[in-house]
C-alpha positions as CSV (number, residue, x, y, z in Angstrom):
1,M,-6.8,21.9,-4.1
2,G,-7.0,24.5,-1.0
3,G,-11.0,23.6,-0.8
4,A,-10.1,19.3,-1.1
5,F,-7.6,20.0,1.6
6,L,-10.1,21.9,4.3
7,A,-12.7,19.1,3.1
8,A,-10.3,16.3,3.8
9,A,-9.2,18.2,7.5
10,V,-12.9,18.7,8.6
11,L,-13.9,15.4,7.8
12,A,-11.3,14.6,9.5
13,R,-11.3,16.6,12.5
14,L,-14.9,15.2,13.3
15,G,-14.3,12.1,12.8
16,G,-10.9,12.2,14.8
17,R,-13.7,12.9,18.2
18,I,-15.5,9.5,17.7
19,G,-12.1,7.7,17.0
20,L,-12.5,7.1,13.2
21,P,-9.1,6.9,11.0
22,T,-8.5,9.6,9.0
23,I,-8.0,7.4,5.6
24,P,-11.8,6.4,5.0
25,L,-12.9,9.8,6.1
26,F,-10.6,11.6,2.9
27,I,-11.9,9.2,0.9
28,L,-15.1,10.1,2.2
29,A,-14.7,13.9,1.6
30,G,-13.5,12.8,-2.1
31,I,-16.9,10.9,-2.5
32,L,-19.5,14.1,-1.1
33,L,-17.5,16.6,-3.1
34,G,-16.7,15.0,-6.6
35,P,-19.2,14.4,-9.5
36,H,-21.0,11.1,-8.8
37,T,-23.0,12.5,-5.6
38,P,-25.9,14.7,-5.8
39,G,-25.0,18.5,-4.2
40,Y,-22.2,20.4,-4.3
41,T,-19.1,19.8,-6.7
42,L,-16.1,20.9,-5.8
43,L,-14.2,19.0,-8.9
44,S,-16.4,18.1,-11.8
45,N,-13.1,15.7,-13.0
46,P,-10.9,13.3,-10.7
47,H,-8.3,14.0,-13.4
48,D,-7.6,17.7,-12.3
49,L,-6.0,16.2,-9.4
50,E,-3.6,13.4,-11.1
51,M,-0.6,14.5,-10.7
52,L,-0.7,15.7,-7.1
53,S,-2.7,12.2,-6.4
54,A,0.6,10.6,-7.9
55,L,2.9,12.6,-5.8
56,G,0.8,11.9,-2.6
57,L,1.6,8.0,-3.6
58,V,5.1,8.7,-4.5
59,L,5.7,10.5,-1.2
60,L,4.3,7.9,0.7
61,L,6.3,5.0,-0.7
62,F,9.7,7.5,-0.5
63,Y,8.8,7.5,3.6
64,L,8.2,4.2,3.7
65,G,11.8,3.2,1.9
66,L,13.1,5.8,4.4
67,E,11.8,3.4,7.1
68,F,12.7,0.1,5.1
69,H,17.3,0.0,6.2
70,L,18.9,-1.7,4.1
71,D,19.8,-3.9,7.3
72,D,16.5,-5.1,7.1
73,L,16.5,-6.5,3.7
74,K,20.1,-8.0,4.0
75,T,19.4,-10.2,7.4
76,G,15.9,-11.1,6.8
77,G,15.6,-11.8,2.8
78,R,14.9,-15.2,2.9
79,K,12.6,-15.2,5.7
80,M,10.7,-12.1,3.4
81,A,11.0,-13.8,0.4
82,I,9.1,-16.7,2.3
83,A,5.7,-15.0,3.7
84,G,6.0,-12.7,0.9
85,G,5.7,-15.4,-1.3
86,T,2.7,-17.2,0.6
87,Y,0.9,-14.0,1.1
88,L,0.9,-13.8,-2.7
89,V,-0.2,-17.4,-3.3
90,L,-2.9,-17.1,-0.9
91,N,-4.4,-13.9,-2.0
92,V,-3.8,-14.1,-5.8
93,G,-4.8,-17.5,-6.1
94,A,-8.0,-17.1,-4.1
95,G,-8.2,-13.4,-6.6
96,L,-8.2,-16.0,-9.6
97,G,-10.4,-18.7,-8.4
98,F,-13.2,-15.8,-7.2
99,G,-12.6,-14.4,-10.6
100,F,-13.6,-17.8,-12.6
101,A,-16.2,-18.5,-10.0
102,L,-18.0,-15.1,-10.9
103,G,-17.9,-16.5,-15.1
104,W,-17.0,-13.3,-16.1
105,G,-14.5,-14.2,-18.2
106,T,-11.0,-15.3,-18.2
107,S,-9.4,-12.1,-18.5
108,E,-11.3,-10.4,-15.8
109,A,-10.5,-12.8,-13.4
110,L,-6.6,-11.6,-14.3
111,V,-7.4,-8.7,-13.2
112,L,-9.3,-9.8,-10.0
113,A,-6.7,-12.0,-9.5
114,G,-4.6,-8.6,-8.9
115,V,-7.6,-6.8,-7.6
116,L,-7.7,-9.1,-4.7
117,G,-4.0,-9.9,-3.9
118,I,-2.4,-7.2,-3.5
119,S,-2.5,-4.7,-0.7
120,S,-2.5,-0.9,-0.8
121,S,1.1,0.3,-0.1
122,A,-0.3,4.0,0.4
123,I,-2.3,2.8,3.1
124,V,-0.8,0.4,4.8
125,T,2.2,3.0,5.4
126,K,-0.6,5.5,6.6
127,I,-2.0,2.5,9.2
128,L,1.5,1.8,10.7
129,V,2.0,5.7,11.0
130,D,-1.5,6.5,12.0
131,L,-1.2,3.5,14.8
132,K,2.8,4.3,15.4
133,R,3.8,0.5,14.6
134,I,6.7,1.6,12.4
135,G,9.1,0.6,15.3
136,N,7.0,-2.8,16.4
137,P,8.5,-6.0,15.3
138,E,6.1,-7.1,13.4
139,T,6.4,-4.1,10.6
140,R,9.3,-5.3,9.5
141,P,7.5,-8.7,8.0
142,I,4.4,-6.4,7.1
143,L,6.8,-3.8,4.8
144,G,8.8,-7.2,3.6
145,I,5.4,-8.5,2.4
146,I,4.7,-5.1,1.0
147,V,8.1,-5.0,-1.1
148,V,7.9,-8.8,-2.3
149,E,4.1,-7.4,-3.4
150,D,6.2,-4.7,-5.5
151,V,8.3,-6.8,-7.1
152,F,5.6,-8.7,-8.1
153,L,3.2,-5.7,-9.3
154,A,5.9,-4.7,-12.0
155,L,6.3,-7.9,-13.2
156,Y,2.0,-8.7,-13.1
157,L,1.5,-5.4,-15.1
158,A,3.8,-6.0,-17.4
159,A,2.9,-9.4,-18.4
160,L,-1.0,-8.3,-18.0
161,Q,-0.4,-5.2,-20.3
162,P,0.1,-6.7,-23.5
163,I,-2.9,-9.3,-22.1
164,L,-5.8,-7.0,-21.8
165,S,-4.5,-4.9,-25.2
166,G,-4.6,-8.3,-27.4
167,A,-1.2,-8.7,-27.1
168,D,1.3,-8.5,-30.0
169,S,3.2,-11.4,-29.2
170,L,4.3,-14.0,-26.1
171,S,8.1,-12.0,-26.9
172,A,7.0,-8.8,-26.8
173,M,5.6,-9.5,-23.3
174,L,8.9,-10.8,-22.3
175,V,10.9,-8.0,-23.9
176,D,8.7,-5.8,-21.5
177,G,9.2,-7.9,-18.6
178,G,11.9,-8.3,-19.2
179,K,12.8,-4.2,-19.0
180,A,10.6,-3.6,-16.0
181,F,13.0,-6.8,-13.7
182,G,16.2,-5.0,-14.8
183,F,15.3,-1.7,-14.3
184,L,14.2,-2.9,-10.8
185,L,17.5,-5.0,-10.5
186,L,19.1,-1.6,-11.8
187,L,18.0,0.1,-8.7
188,A,18.4,-2.8,-6.2
189,L,22.4,-2.9,-7.1
190,A,22.4,1.1,-6.7
191,A,20.5,0.8,-3.5
192,R,23.2,-2.1,-2.6
193,F,26.2,-0.5,-3.2
194,G,26.0,3.0,-4.2
195,T,24.9,4.4,-0.9
196,K,28.3,6.1,0.0
197,I,28.4,8.2,-3.3
198,I,24.0,8.9,-3.2
199,G,25.2,10.2,0.5
200,K,27.9,12.3,-1.2
201,L,25.6,13.9,-3.1
202,M,23.1,14.9,-1.1
203,N,25.0,15.8,2.1
204,T,24.4,19.4,2.7
205,K,23.8,21.8,5.8
206,D,21.3,23.5,4.5
207,D,17.5,22.4,4.9
208,E,16.2,24.3,1.8
209,L,18.4,22.1,-0.2
210,L,18.2,19.0,1.4
211,V,14.3,19.4,0.5
212,I,14.7,20.3,-3.2
213,S,17.6,17.4,-3.9
214,F,15.3,14.4,-2.4
215,L,12.1,15.5,-3.7
216,G,13.5,16.0,-7.2
217,G,15.3,12.6,-6.7
218,A,12.6,10.7,-5.4
219,V,10.1,12.2,-8.6
220,F,12.1,11.8,-11.0
221,V,13.5,8.3,-10.6
222,A,9.7,7.2,-10.1
223,G,9.2,8.9,-13.7
224,I,11.6,7.3,-15.1
225,S,10.1,3.7,-13.2
226,E,7.0,4.4,-15.2
227,M,8.8,4.7,-18.7
228,F,10.1,1.0,-18.2
229,G,7.1,-0.3,-17.1
230,V,7.4,-0.3,-13.3
231,A,5.1,1.6,-11.0
232,D,6.7,4.9,-9.9
233,A,5.9,4.3,-6.6
234,I,8.2,1.5,-6.2
235,G,10.9,3.7,-7.8
236,A,10.4,6.2,-5.5
237,F,10.7,3.2,-2.1
238,M,14.0,2.8,-3.8
239,V,15.4,6.0,-3.6
240,G,13.9,6.2,0.1
241,L,15.6,2.9,0.4
242,M,19.2,4.7,-0.6
243,L,18.8,7.9,1.2
244,G,17.6,6.3,4.5
245,S,21.0,4.8,5.0
246,T,22.9,7.6,4.2
247,A,24.2,10.5,6.6
248,S,21.2,12.5,6.0
249,G,19.0,9.7,6.0
250,E,17.5,11.2,9.5
251,R,17.1,14.6,8.9
252,I,15.3,13.5,5.3
253,L,12.9,11.3,7.4
254,K,11.6,14.2,9.8
255,L,11.7,17.1,6.6
256,V,9.5,15.2,4.8
257,H,6.8,14.3,7.1
258,P,4.9,17.3,6.6
259,L,4.8,17.1,3.0
260,R,4.0,12.9,3.2
261,D,0.8,14.1,4.9
262,A,-0.5,16.6,2.6
263,F,0.1,14.7,-0.4
264,G,-1.1,11.8,1.3
265,A,-4.3,13.3,2.0
266,I,-4.5,14.5,-1.3
267,F,-4.2,11.1,-2.7
268,F,-7.1,9.4,-0.6
269,F,-9.0,12.5,-1.5
270,A,-8.5,11.8,-5.4
271,F,-9.2,7.9,-4.9
272,G,-13.3,9.1,-3.7
273,L,-13.6,11.5,-7.0
274,S,-13.2,8.2,-8.8
275,I,-16.0,6.4,-7.1
276,D,-20.0,6.4,-8.3
277,P,-21.8,5.2,-5.5
278,G,-24.7,4.8,-7.9
279,D,-22.8,1.7,-9.3
280,L,-22.6,0.2,-6.2
281,P,-26.0,-1.6,-5.6
282,S,-25.5,-4.0,-8.6
283,V,-22.0,-5.7,-7.4
284,F,-22.9,-5.8,-3.7
285,W,-22.9,-9.5,-3.0
286,P,-20.0,-9.8,-5.0
287,V,-17.7,-7.4,-3.2
288,V,-19.4,-8.9,0.5
289,A,-18.2,-12.7,-1.0
290,A,-14.6,-10.8,-2.1
291,V,-14.1,-8.5,1.6
292,V,-14.9,-12.0,3.6
293,L,-12.6,-14.2,1.3
294,T,-9.8,-11.3,1.9
295,L,-9.9,-11.3,5.2
296,A,-10.1,-15.1,5.5
297,M,-6.5,-15.2,3.4
298,N,-5.2,-12.3,5.6
299,V,-5.8,-14.2,8.4
300,A,-4.0,-17.1,6.7
301,A,-1.3,-15.2,5.6
302,G,-0.9,-13.8,9.5
303,L,-0.5,-16.8,10.8
304,A,2.2,-18.3,8.3
305,A,4.0,-15.0,8.4
306,S,3.8,-15.3,12.3
307,R,5.6,-18.9,12.4
308,V,8.3,-17.7,10.0
309,Y,9.3,-15.2,12.1
310,D,8.2,-17.2,15.6
311,F,5.7,-14.2,16.8
312,G,2.8,-14.7,19.2
313,T,-1.3,-14.0,18.7
314,Q,-1.0,-9.9,18.5
315,A,1.6,-10.0,15.9
316,T,-0.3,-11.9,14.1
317,A,-3.5,-10.2,14.5
318,N,-1.4,-6.9,13.6
319,I,0.1,-8.4,9.8
320,A,-3.6,-9.7,9.2
321,T,-5.7,-6.6,9.7
322,T,-2.7,-4.1,8.3
323,L,-2.2,-5.5,5.0
324,V,-6.7,-6.4,4.0
325,A,-6.5,-2.7,2.9
326,R,-7.4,-2.6,-0.9
327,G,-6.1,0.8,-3.0
328,E,-4.6,2.4,-5.9
329,F,-3.0,-0.8,-7.3
330,A,-6.6,-1.8,-8.0
331,L,-7.9,1.2,-9.4
332,I,-4.7,1.0,-11.6
333,L,-6.1,-2.0,-13.1
334,A,-10.4,-0.8,-12.9
335,T,-8.8,2.1,-15.4
336,M,-6.7,-0.7,-17.4
337,A,-10.0,-2.7,-17.3
338,A,-11.9,-0.4,-19.0
339,A,-9.9,0.8,-21.5
340,A,-9.6,-2.6,-22.7
341,G,-13.0,-3.0,-23.2
342,L,-13.7,-5.9,-20.4
343,D,-16.6,-6.8,-18.4
344,K,-18.7,-3.3,-17.0
345,R,-19.1,-4.6,-14.0
346,L,-15.4,-4.7,-13.0
347,S,-15.4,-0.7,-12.2
348,P,-18.2,-0.7,-10.2
349,F,-16.8,-4.4,-8.2
350,I,-13.4,-3.0,-8.2
351,A,-14.6,0.8,-6.2
352,G,-17.0,-1.2,-3.5
353,Y,-14.0,-3.6,-2.7
354,V,-11.7,-1.3,-2.6
355,L,-14.0,1.2,-0.6
356,L,-15.2,-1.1,2.0
357,L,-11.9,-2.5,2.9
358,A,-10.6,1.1,3.1
359,V,-12.8,1.9,5.7
360,L,-12.5,-1.8,7.3
361,A,-8.5,-2.3,7.2
362,P,-7.9,0.7,9.8
363,L,-10.7,0.4,12.4
364,A,-9.8,-3.4,11.7
365,A,-5.9,-2.6,12.7
366,G,-7.0,-0.3,15.3
367,R,-8.8,-2.9,17.3
368,S,-6.3,-6.2,16.4
369,H,-6.6,-7.3,19.6
370,W,-10.5,-8.2,19.2
371,L,-8.7,-10.9,16.9
372,A,-5.7,-12.2,18.9
373,R,-7.9,-12.9,21.5
374,I,-9.4,-15.8,19.0
375,L,-6.5,-16.7,16.8
376,P,-4.2,-19.9,17.8
377,G,-0.9,-19.8,18.9
378,P,1.5,-18.9,21.2
379,R,0.4,-16.1,23.6
380,G,4.3,-15.5,24.2
381,G,7.3,-15.1,21.5
382,K,8.2,-11.5,19.8
383,D,4.7,-9.9,19.5
384,G,3.6,-6.3,19.0
385,G,1.3,-3.7,20.1
386,G,-1.4,-5.2,22.4
387,D,-3.9,-2.4,21.9
388,G,-3.7,-1.2,18.2
389,S,-2.5,2.3,19.3
390,G,1.2,1.5,18.8
391,G,3.9,1.1,21.2
392,G,5.1,-3.3,22.1
393,G,8.0,-4.8,23.4
394,K,9.7,-7.8,21.9
395,D,9.0,-10.6,24.1
396,G,5.1,-11.1,25.0
397,D,2.6,-9.6,25.8
398,K,2.7,-8.2,29.1
399,D,6.1,-6.7,28.3
400,Q,4.3,-4.8,25.2
401,Q,2.4,-2.4,27.4
402,Q,5.5,-1.8,29.0
403,V,7.9,-0.7,26.6
404,P,6.6,2.4,24.1
405,V,8.3,2.7,21.0
406,S,7.9,6.3,19.2
407,V,8.4,6.5,15.4
């Protein structure tokens, strides 16, 4: 564990000097020191970091929930649903079509629909934090799309699991889906109506007790979520959503910050450990085609979201490039596909696809102003940071560079 932290830190420091984002560097550290790369092997079994990696994902999504206030859900629910639904139709639909075009099989196509269709909540969160865009106007629809994706994800996994495992019956499939949806509804009701009670239970002047309380709550609900067929990260997100609206919300935001950074790095490092570079050449061209398709669909989805929210071209480019990343969910699907005995080309394809987008997404998001120059649409309107380095006003390109936004 100490070696993982230090390796990630050293590579990130070196890369930072030439302007590279931290996410792909953390992943690269895992690849270089993992069991599939010649030379020194820090960890021969990636599962040794499984719990720490899961904690990193939980804390990343918990932090995202703290930032995404309930007022955003109340005031922008309809727009969020339209933007998120459009994103899913474009990307999941394209992924399904791509899967059938490859000719690997129907079950494989259903897996690829999820792989190509769902963004990485962890990487998207990290990009927003690294580029200091949490306060940007376009961040609300980005987070809204992530929320819609997460709800879809819970139902999709519940439906896909029985299909891949040679499912008992349609009724069993509906029962699993109903359990997942019911638990999500329960969490949503607690976030909507139980904030005052939760705030009183959480309230304490002692920082030590507050850290133990919110960490225990986030991890506990994440674990319960898995029992109901809901991704653990979604449960942690909902806890963050509840606590962010309490009187302790601002303190929790500051206290969780170093925990999020430390264990988030382990999450990406562990992801790198699972990648075998030797398998990548055999699926090189399908991976390239999938990446090009994903980039095109994200630009289309960004244009659609900006039309809904009346954004200008810079915000459109920020939305399109930030949501490109694919990650933890794709790896879950790769594991499920391998356990179900599906086409052996799926695992290296998913690894290569995710790795390439994990590298491209932070780089593209940081240079989104290049894309903004060629996008159709108004140059004014509510817009995001112009140079990808954070900041941003709400009234067009000129104002963006004059009004700094801090997290």
